[in-house]
C-alpha positions as CSV (number, residue, x, y, z in Angstrom):
1,X,157.1,123.0,76.1
2,X,159.2,125.7,77.8
3,X,157.9,129.2,77.3
4,X,160.0,132.4,77.0
5,X,160.2,133.0,80.8
6,X,161.4,129.4,81.3
7,X,164.1,129.8,78.7
8,X,165.3,133.1,80.3
9,X,165.4,131.6,83.8
10,X,167.3,128.6,82.5
11,X,169.8,130.9,80.8
12,X,170.3,133.0,83.9
13,X,170.2,130.1,86.5
14,X,170.3,126.6,85.0
15,X,169.4,125.0,88.4
16,X,166.3,127.1,88.7
17,X,165.4,126.3,85.1
18,X,165.6,122.6,85.8
19,X,163.5,123.0,89.0
20,X,160.8,124.9,87.0
21,X,160.8,122.1,84.4
22,X,160.2,119.3,86.9
23,X,157.6,121.4,88.8
24,X,155.7,121.9,85.6
25,X,155.8,118.2,84.9
26,X,154.1,117.6,88.3
27,X,151.2,119.7,87.2
28,X,150.4,117.3,84.3
29,X,147.7,114.7,84.8
30,X,148.2,111.0,84.4
31,X,144.5,110.6,83.6
32,X,143.0,112.6,80.8
33,X,139.7,112.9,82.7
34,X,141.5,114.7,85.6
35,X,142.8,117.4,83.2
36,X,141.8,121.0,84.0
37,X,140.8,121.3,80.4
38,X,137.8,118.9,81.1
39,X,135.0,121.3,81.9
40,X,132.7,118.5,83.3
41,X,132.0,119.0,87.1
42,X,130.1,116.2,88.8
43,X,127.2,117.2,91.0
44,X,127.9,117.2,94.7
45,X,131.5,116.0,94.3
46,X,132.8,114.3,97.4
47,X,129.3,113.9,99.1
48,X,128.8,110.8,101.1
49,X,126.3,108.1,100.1
50,X,124.0,109.2,102.9
51,X,124.2,112.8,101.8
52,X,123.2,111.8,98.3
53,X,120.4,109.7,99.6
54,X,119.0,112.6,101.7
55,X,119.0,114.9,98.8
56,X,117.8,112.7,95.9
57,X,116.3,109.4,97.1
58,X,112.7,110.6,97.6
59,X,112.5,112.2,94.1
60,X,114.1,109.1,92.5
61,X,111.6,106.8,94.3
62,X,108.6,108.8,93.2
63,X,109.8,108.9,89.6
64,X,110.6,105.2,89.6
65,X,107.2,104.3,90.8
66,X,105.6,106.4,88.0
67,X,107.7,104.7,85.4
68,X,106.7,101.2,86.6
69,X,103.1,102.3,86.7
70,X,103.0,103.9,83.2
71,X,105.8,102.5,81.0
72,X,105.2,98.9,79.8
73,X,108.9,98.0,79.4
74,X,109.8,99.2,82.9
75,X,107.1,97.0,84.3
76,X,108.3,94.1,82.2
77,X,111.9,94.6,83.4
78,X,110.8,94.6,87.1
79,X,108.6,91.5,86.6
80,X,111.4,89.7,84.8
81,X,113.8,90.5,87.7
82,X,111.3,89.2,90.3
83,X,110.5,86.0,88.4
84,X,114.2,85.2,87.9
85,X,115.4,86.2,91.4
86,X,112.5,85.0,93.6
87,X,110.4,83.0,91.2
88,X,108.0,80.9,93.3
89,X,110.2,81.4,96.4
90,X,113.6,80.8,97.8
91,X,112.9,77.9,100.1
92,X,114.7,77.6,103.4
93,X,115.7,74.2,104.7
94,X,116.9,73.7,108.3
95,X,119.9,71.5,108.4
96,X,120.6,71.1,112.1
97,X,119.7,68.4,114.6
98,X,116.1,69.5,114.9
99,X,115.7,70.1,111.1
100,X,112.5,67.9,110.8
101,X,110.7,69.8,113.6
102,X,111.8,73.2,112.3
103,X,110.9,72.5,108.7
104,X,107.5,71.2,109.7
105,X,106.8,74.3,111.9
106,X,108.0,76.6,109.1
107,X,105.7,75.0,106.5
108,X,102.7,75.7,108.7
109,X,103.9,79.1,109.8
110,X,104.7,80.3,106.3
111,X,101.0,80.3,105.4
112,X,100.0,82.7,108.2
113,X,103.1,84.8,108.7
114,X,101.8,88.0,107.2
115,X,100.5,90.3,109.9
116,X,98.3,92.0,107.3
117,X,96.9,88.7,105.9
118,X,97.7,89.5,102.3
119,X,100.6,87.1,101.4
120,X,102.1,83.9,102.5
121,X,105.9,83.8,103.2
122,X,107.0,83.5,99.6
123,X,104.5,86.2,98.5
124,X,106.0,88.5,101.0
125,X,109.5,87.6,99.8
126,X,108.5,88.6,96.2
127,X,106.8,91.8,97.3
128,X,109.8,92.8,99.4
129,X,112.2,92.2,96.6
130,X,110.0,94.2,94.1
131,X,109.8,97.1,96.5
132,X,113.6,97.0,97.1
133,X,114.3,97.2,93.3
134,X,111.6,99.8,92.6
135,X,112.0,102.1,95.7
136,X,115.6,101.2,96.6
137,X,114.7,99.7,100.0
138,X,112.0,98.1,102.1
139,X,111.3,97.4,105.8
140,X,110.1,94.1,107.4
141,X,108.9,94.6,111.0
142,X,108.8,91.6,113.4
143,X,105.5,91.4,115.3
144,X,105.7,89.1,118.3
145,X,102.3,87.5,119.2
146,X,100.8,85.9,122.2
147,X,100.8,82.1,122.5
148,X,97.0,82.2,122.7
149,X,96.7,83.6,119.2
150,X,96.8,80.1,117.7
151,X,99.8,80.6,115.4
152,X,102.2,77.7,114.8
153,X,104.9,80.1,116.1
154,X,104.0,83.3,117.9
155,X,105.5,85.7,115.4
156,X,104.3,87.5,112.3
157,X,105.9,89.8,109.8
158,X,104.7,93.2,108.6
159,X,105.9,94.5,105.2
160,X,106.4,98.3,105.2
161,X,107.2,100.6,102.3
162,X,110.2,102.8,103.0
163,X,107.8,105.8,103.2
164,X,107.1,104.6,106.8
165,X,110.6,105.6,107.8
166,X,110.9,109.2,109.0
167,X,113.9,110.3,106.9
168,X,113.5,113.9,108.3
169,X,114.8,112.7,111.6
170,X,118.4,113.9,111.9
171,X,120.3,114.7,115.1
172,X,121.3,112.7,118.2
173,X,119.7,110.6,120.8
174,X,121.7,110.0,124.0
175,X,124.9,110.5,122.1
176,X,123.8,108.2,119.2
177,X,123.7,109.9,115.8
178,X,120.5,109.8,113.8
179,X,121.0,110.0,110.0
180,X,118.0,109.8,107.6
181,X,115.7,108.3,110.2
182,X,118.2,105.6,111.4
183,X,119.9,105.7,114.7
184,X,123.4,104.3,115.0
185,X,125.3,103.4,118.2
186,X,128.9,104.3,119.1
187,X,130.3,101.4,117.0
188,X,128.3,102.4,113.9
189,X,125.8,99.6,114.1
190,X,122.1,100.3,113.6
191,X,120.3,100.8,117.0
192,X,116.8,101.9,116.0
193,X,114.5,103.1,113.2
194,X,112.0,106.0,113.5
195,X,108.7,105.0,111.9
196,X,105.6,107.0,111.3
197,X,102.4,106.0,113.0
198,X,100.8,105.5,109.6
199,X,101.8,105.8,106.0
200,X,102.5,109.5,105.3
201,X,100.9,109.3,101.9
202,X,97.7,107.6,103.0
203,X,94.6,109.3,101.5
204,X,92.6,108.5,104.7
205,X,94.8,110.6,106.9
206,X,92.7,113.1,108.8
207,X,93.4,116.7,107.7
208,X,95.2,118.6,110.4
209,X,96.1,115.6,112.4
210,X,99.7,115.7,113.4
211,X,101.5,112.4,112.9
212,X,104.6,111.5,114.8
213,X,107.4,109.1,114.3
214,X,108.2,106.5,117.0
215,X,111.5,104.9,117.9
216,X,111.5,101.2,117.1
217,X,114.5,99.1,118.2
218,X,116.5,97.6,115.4
219,X,115.9,94.0,116.7
220,X,112.4,94.3,115.4
221,X,113.3,95.7,111.9
222,X,114.8,94.0,108.9
223,X,116.0,96.6,106.4
224,X,116.5,95.3,102.9
225,X,118.5,97.3,100.4
226,X,121.6,96.8,98.2
227,X,124.5,98.9,99.6
228,X,126.7,100.0,96.7
229,X,129.1,102.2,98.6
230,X,130.9,101.7,101.9
231,X,129.0,103.3,104.8
232,X,125.8,103.5,102.8
233,X,122.9,103.3,105.2
234,X,120.0,103.5,102.7
235,X,119.2,102.2,99.2
236,X,118.6,103.8,95.8
237,X,116.2,102.6,93.2
238,X,117.5,100.3,90.5
239,X,115.8,102.7,88.0
240,X,117.9,105.7,89.1
241,X,120.4,105.5,86.2
242,X,117.7,105.3,83.5
243,X,114.9,107.5,84.7
244,X,116.0,110.6,82.6
245,X,116.6,108.5,79.5
246,X,113.3,106.7,79.8
247,X,111.5,110.0,80.1
248,X,113.3,111.5,77.1
249,X,112.4,108.4,75.1
250,X,108.7,108.8,76.1
251,X,108.7,112.4,75.0
252,X,110.3,111.3,71.7
253,X,107.6,108.7,71.2
254,X,104.9,111.2,71.9
255,X,106.3,113.6,69.3
256,X,106.6,110.7,66.8
257,X,102.9,109.8,67.5
258,X,101.9,113.3,66.8
259,X,103.9,113.4,63.6
260,X,102.4,110.1,62.5
261,X,98.9,111.5,62.9
262,X,99.9,114.4,60.6
263,X,101.3,112.0,58.1
264,X,97.9,110.2,57.7
265,X,96.1,113.5,57.0
266,X,96.0,114.5,53.3
267,X,95.3,118.2,53.0
268,X,94.8,120.5,49.9
269,X,95.6,124.2,49.7
270,X,93.3,126.0,47.2
271,X,94.0,129.5,45.7
272,X,92.0,131.6,43.3
273,X,88.2,132.4,43.2
274,X,86.8,130.2,46.0
275,X,83.3,131.6,46.0
276,X,81.9,128.5,44.2
277,X,83.4,126.1,46.8
278,X,82.5,127.8,50.1
279,X,80.7,125.8,52.7
280,X,78.3,128.2,54.3
281,X,77.3,125.8,57.1
282,X,80.8,125.7,58.4
283,X,81.9,129.3,57.9
284,X,79.9,130.7,60.8
285,X,79.6,134.1,59.2
286,X,83.2,134.2,58.0
287,X,82.1,134.4,54.3
288,X,80.4,137.8,54.8
289,X,83.5,139.2,56.5
290,X,85.7,138.2,53.6
291,X,89.4,137.1,53.7
292,X,91.1,134.7,56.1
293,X,91.3,131.0,56.1
294,X,88.1,129.3,54.9
295,X,86.7,125.8,55.3
296,X,85.9,124.5,51.8
297,X,84.5,121.2,53.0
298,X,85.9,117.7,53.4
299,X,87.8,115.6,51.0
300,X,85.6,112.9,49.6
301,X,86.8,109.6,48.3
302,X,85.8,107.5,45.3
303,X,84.2,110.3,43.3
304,X,84.8,112.8,40.4
305,X,84.4,116.4,41.5
306,X,84.3,119.4,39.1
307,X,86.3,122.4,40.2
308,X,85.7,126.1,39.2
309,X,87.9,127.5,36.5
310,X,90.9,129.6,37.6
311,X,91.6,127.7,40.8
312,X,95.0,126.2,41.8
313,X,95.4,123.3,44.2
314,X,98.5,122.2,46.2
315,X,98.4,118.9,47.9
316,X,100.0,118.8,51.3
317,X,101.3,115.3,52.0
318,X,103.8,115.0,54.9
319,X,106.7,112.7,54.2
320,X,107.5,109.8,56.6
321,X,110.8,110.4,58.5
322,X,112.9,107.2,58.6
323,X,115.0,105.9,61.6
324,X,112.4,105.8,64.3
325,X,112.6,102.0,64.9
326,X,116.4,102.0,64.9
327,X,116.6,104.9,67.4
328,X,114.1,103.4,69.8
329,X,115.9,100.0,69.7
330,X,119.2,101.7,70.4
331,X,117.7,103.5,73.4
332,X,116.0,100.4,74.6
333,X,119.3,98.5,74.6
334,X,120.9,101.2,76.8
335,X,117.9,101.2,79.1
336,X,117.9,97.4,79.4
337,X,121.7,97.5,80.1
338,X,121.2,100.1,82.8
339,X,118.5,98.0,84.5
340,X,120.6,94.9,84.3
341,X,118.2,92.8,82.3
342,X,118.4,91.3,78.8
343,X,116.9,93.4,76.0
344,X,114.7,90.5,74.9
345,X,113.2,90.3,78.3
346,X,112.2,93.9,78.3
347,X,110.8,94.2,74.8
348,X,110.0,90.6,73.7
349,X,111.9,91.4,70.5
350,X,113.9,88.3,69.4
351,X,114.9,89.7,66.0
352,X,118.5,88.9,65.2
353,X,118.9,86.6,68.2
354,X,120.5,83.2,67.6
355,X,121.0,80.3,70.1
356,X,124.7,81.2,70.9
357,X,124.1,84.9,71.6
358,X,120.9,84.2,73.6
359,X,122.8,81.7,75.7
360,X,125.8,84.0,76.4
361,X,123.5,86.8,77.5
362,X,121.4,84.5,79.6
363,X,124.5,83.2,81.4
364,X,125.5,86.7,82.3
365,X,122.0,87.5,83.5
366,X,122.0,84.3,85.7
367,X,125.3,85.3,87.3
368,X,123.9,88.7,88.2
369,X,120.7,87.1,89.6
370,X,122.7,84.7,91.7
371,X,124.8,87.5,93.0
372,X,121.7,89.3,94.1
373,X,120.3,86.2,95.7
374,X,123.4,85.1,97.7
375,X,124.9,88.5,98.5
376,X,121.9,90.6,99.2
377,X,118.5,88.9,99.5
378,X,119.5,85.8,101.4
379,X,122.0,87.3,103.9
380,X,120.2,90.6,104.5
381,X,116.6,89.3,104.7
382,X,116.0,85.6,104.6
383,X,118.7,84.5,107.1
384,X,117.6,87.1,109.7
385,X,114.0,86.2,109.2
386,X,114.7,82.5,109.7
387,X,116.8,83.2,112.8
388,X,113.9,85.3,114.2
389,X,111.5,82.4,113.4
390,X,113.7,79.8,115.2
391,X,114.1,82.2,118.2
392,X,110.4,82.6,118.5
393,X,109.8,78.9,118.2
394,X,112.4,78.2,120.9
395,X,110.9,80.8,123.3
396,X,107.5,79.3,122.7
397,X,108.8,75.8,123.6
398,X,108.3,74.4,120.1
399,X,111.9,73.3,119.7
400,X,114.5,72.3,122.2
401,X,117.3,74.7,121.1
402,X,118.3,77.6,119.0
403,X,119.3,75.6,116.0
404,X,119.9,78.3,113.4
405,X,121.6,76.1,110.7
406,X,119.8,76.6,107.4
407,X,120.3,76.2,103.7
408,X,118.4,77.8,100.9
409,X,117.2,76.5,97.5
410,X,116.6,79.3,95.0
411,X,114.2,78.7,92.1
412,X,115.6,76.4,89.5
413,X,116.8,77.6,86.1
414,X,115.1,76.0,83.1
415,X,117.4,74.3,80.7
416,X,118.5,76.3,77.6
417,X,119.4,73.0,75.8
418,X,118.1,70.1,77.9
419,X,120.1,67.4,76.2
420,X,123.4,69.2,76.3
421,X,122.9,70.6,79.8
422,X,122.1,67.2,81.3
423,X,125.0,65.5,79.6
424,X,127.3,68.3,80.9
425,X,126.1,67.8,84.4
426,X,126.6,64.0,84.2
427,X,130.1,64.5,82.9
428,X,131.0,66.8,85.8
429,X,129.6,64.3,88.3
430,X,131.4,61.4,86.6
431,X,134.7,63.3,86.6
432,X,134.4,64.3,90.3
433,X,134.1,68.0,89.5
434,X,130.7,68.2,91.2
435,X,128.3,66.2,93.3
436,X,124.7,65.1,92.8
437,X,123.7,67.3,95.7
438,X,125.3,70.4,94.2
439,X,123.6,69.8,90.9
440,X,120.3,69.4,92.6
441,X,120.7,72.6,94.6
442,X,121.6,74.4,91.3
443,X,118.3,73.2,89.9
444,X,116.4,74.5,93.0
445,X,115.8,71.1,94.7
446,X,116.6,70.0,98.2
447,X,118.9,67.0,98.0
448,X,117.6,65.4,101.2
449,X,114.0,65.5,99.8
450,X,115.1,64.1,96.4
451,X,117.1,61.3,97.9
452,X,114.2,60.3,100.2
453,X,111.9,60.3,97.1
454,X,114.4,58.1,95.3
455,X,114.6,55.6,98.1
456,X,110.8,55.5,98.4
457,X,110.4,55.0,94.6
458,X,113.0,52.3,94.4
459,X,111.5,50.4,97.4
460,X,108.1,50.6,95.9
461,X,109.3,49.4,92.5
462,X,111.2,46.6,94.1
463,X,108.2,45.6,96.1
464,X,106.0,45.5,93.0
465,X,108.6,43.5,91.1
466,X,109.1,46.0,88.3
467,X,112.4,47.4,89.3
468,X,114.2,45.2,86.7
469,X,111.8,46.5,84.0
470,X,112.6,50.1,84.9
471,X,116.3,49.3,84.8
472,X,115.8,47.8,81.3
473,X,114.1,50.9,80.1
474,X,117.1,52.9,81.4
475,X,119.9,50.7,80.1
476,X,118.3,48.9,77.2
477,X,118.8,45.3,78.4
478,X,117.3,43.1,81.1
479,X,119.5,41.5,83.7
480,X,120.0,37.8,82.8
481,X,120.2,34.9,85.1
482,X,123.6,33.3,85.4
483,X,123.8,30.2,83.3
484,X,125.0,27.0,84.9
485,X,127.9,25.2,83.2
486,X,126.8,21.9,81.7
487,X,129.0,18.9,82.6
488,X,131.2,17.5,79.9
489,X,129.8,14.1,78.8
490,X,133.1,13.1,77.2
């Protein structure tokens, strides 16, 4: 809308008035959120992901740990994520020419791979994933061993909390920049990590002892985190978006609990001559001083009590405030959404859930879990660990070559509706839209192992002479012997 000055300029110089009009249009915002009238100003606008991490990650990590330790539904969310993503383990299967030898070696090595002796391979996998989701990141250090240590492959793994990384290290080393404890080479690839000699939060640390961080080459470290921004070198806790909301909800629940305690207490205010009702044992000398609030005893139940004349009584009975359950449910839906897990998994509340709605939400959750498995956990941790295992086996002379080909079988998904799901899989296979191997992999099975079991079972059934009976149970009819045509007597 032209103002008085615009109109005057347009009257004096029409060309200048048109120029002012188009210049004013250029100041208008295409997006309402970019309007100068919006007073919201994001914190640290334009900061890089590494700058945000340096400023906030430690605080977020400490608060996320506290929530998991003390808030039941935060623990339930983390346990649900771990059971869905890792389950009993994402099983690697070598697929190269030496697959049998590598798989046999791996099966033996996976039982003794933990340098601290606390987990097997799949237990370490679950612990690493939980630490990544809770703290934002975790480190796995490769520990080469001597051939005389008696291990199937001379290699072990050490699982380290991210606190071991000296994130105060910032500067340069021989021209390589060091950012948040990680050294990068000239091409931007990770060259080394700076690790403390011991956990900085260890209670057994000798007071006054000066700990130092040591440079460890990146070839011995596997850094697991979920990068959400380009150039992000460190990870943030999954709980970061909901920490403030969970804390606010906890404060609200504490206030509601205090109010509920008051609601259960029936009190009576008495006025008038209270001399006949005083409780000398509880006054503590207040009766002689006169005035003030006095204890007239406790309220008894199931009796008839006579009161002195001239006294007035007012019953104080706090009223229940409605809306508590609805508000908590609403907040829990937001928290569950922020954590990326179904509300029913966090709370166990199945109220109002039918089969269709549960199935739709479960399918969305499965896609998110598969995305985490195949885009983060497998390529950033499991593939590098398997390659390190094969390399150690090759250097120890256990295998003839560096055969890194591998496939992974995530934990199977249970059927939501077994009958319908199986029929759908059979229809896809019959129509050529999928293969038996693909369906087996989706269920968490190794096709090669399943096919070998099939062959063994069929051979055994055939040898026992009961294969036809099994086929009858499957098809509903026994195979019949071909009948010979009788000669015509005519």
